Each structure stands twice: as structure tokens, then as C-alpha cells.
C-alpha positions, -999 to +999 in steps of 0.1 A: -599+366-246-602+379-211-606+415-202-582+429-176-578+461-157-549+481-170-529+502-146-501+524-159-470+538-144-467+573-160-429+568-164-433+537-186-466+542-204-469+533-241-475+570-248-442+579-232-425+551-251-441+562-284-432+599-278-396+588-272-396+566-302-411+594-324-384+618-311-357+592-318-371+585-352-374+622-360-338+628-350-327+598-371-348+611-400-334+646-398-299+631-398-306+608-427-325+633-448-359+616-445-389+637-453-420+638-432-451+650-452-481+666-436-496+631-431-472+624-402-455+594-420-419+590-429-414+591-466-380+575-472-367+544-488-364+516-462-329+505-453-315+480-428-314+504-398-351+512-404-359+475-406-340+468-373-358+496-356-391+485-369-385+448-358-376+460-323-408+481-323-430+451-333-412+428-309-420+453-281-456+457-292-461+419-294-447+414-259-474+436-243-504+419-226-528+441-246-515+427-279-531+392-278-558+400-303-534+415-327-507+388-330-522+369-360-547+375-388-584+377-378-601+344-387-637+354-395-648+318-397-633+306-364-645+338-347-680+335-362-678+370-377-683+363-415-691+400-421-656+410-410-643+410-446-672+432-457-662+459-432-624+455-431-610+456-467-573+457-458-567+433-428-534+435-409-519+421-378-486+424-359-475+388-369-479+396-406-460+429-401-432+409-384-431+385-414-431+414-439-401+429-420-383+396-421-389+394-458-377+430-462-346+423-442-339+392-464-343+411-496-320+439-484-294+414-474-296+397-508-293+430-526-262+441-506-245+407-502-215+398-524-222+361-518-260+355-519-255+318-511-246+328-476-278+349-472-300+322-458-338+326-454-350+319-419-371+288-413-399+310-400-399+330-432-397+298-454-427+284-436-447+317-440-440+316-477-447+279-481-480+283-462-489+313-484-490+337-454-467+361-472-460+365-509-422+370-515-430+390-546-451+417-529-452+414-491-422+434-482-415+471-475-398+495-498-405+526-478-407+534-441-442+548-444-455+515-456-445+499-423-460+528-403-493+526-422-495+489-416-490+493-378-518+520-376-540+498-399-540+470-373-554+494-346-577+513-369-593+481-382-599+470-347-617+502-337-636+503-370-649+467-366-655+466-328-664+501-319-644+524-296-658+510-264-649+474-270-620+459-248-600+451-280-603+486-292-592+499-258-562+476-260-556+489-295-555+525-282-531+515-254-508+500-279-512+528-304-503+554-279 
């Protein structure tokens, strides 16, 4: 991974985008009766509009140049960091979140479809299940806050493992904001 200098246009910063997204989400939550507890997370059963919003959010995060280290699970052996699993007990990455959202979407479609034979699983999701990357019995979201916690877990894990001054941690903070 290379380090790069990051310059930001204040009109299109991730912080501005997240502020807008939080305001949009808050407005949507208020309109739909979602509850936001003191922890800042949205405590509501996940529905297809939430999944679509979350998929767009993940797509946007994954497209950023700062996201390279967060696109797939950390491989402690390949990266020669065998102690990673001793420090990070709940690993998470944007690719896994994307797969969990795809599985969530599929389950919602199955539950609401009158003809389940027309609700086809994507090849990407089939491959992820076949390769044991996701477990169809547990790797899906039932509530919005589960998704939100996974996104923050990606960035929190990075800072916890690498320290706040590491380039990956700085990228995590750019993406988080």
C-alpha cells in the first residue's frame, strides 16, 4: 500500500457527506418511526429502503482511494501479523459488509415475494456462501444498528491495531468522517 497526500475540497469532504447522510437518515428515521438511543445508532428493524441506502453508502466508501486497506478481510498470515487476531476479536471489512447487505436483501426479497422461485441469488453471493466467506444462517442484518456498528467496527479495528498515527488509521478517519 502506498501513502498519498490527501487534499480536500471543503464542499465535498467526507465529513460534509456524512453530515448530509446523517441528516437524511435522521429525517427518514423520524418519518418512519425509528428510534435513536443515546448510543447514536438507529434501533429499527431493517427494511429494503434501509438496505438500498446502506448499499449505496458502502459502494461510495469502497470507491474512495482511502478505502484500499478496508475492501477485504485482513489476512494476518499474508501480512505477517499473526498477533492480529489476539488484538482484534471481531474483524470486519467493507467487502464483508457488502456481502452481508446482499444476503439481507436476498432474505427480504424471499420473505416478501409471492414467487420465491423468481428470487434468484446473485452469483457473487453464491460464491461468497460456497467459499464460506458468509454464512447464510447468520451473516445478515435484522436491524439498522447492526450495519452501522459493522461500519464503525472496520475503522475502530484499524485504529486499535495500527495506532492513530498510521496511514491506514488516517485513511480510516477520513472515511469515518
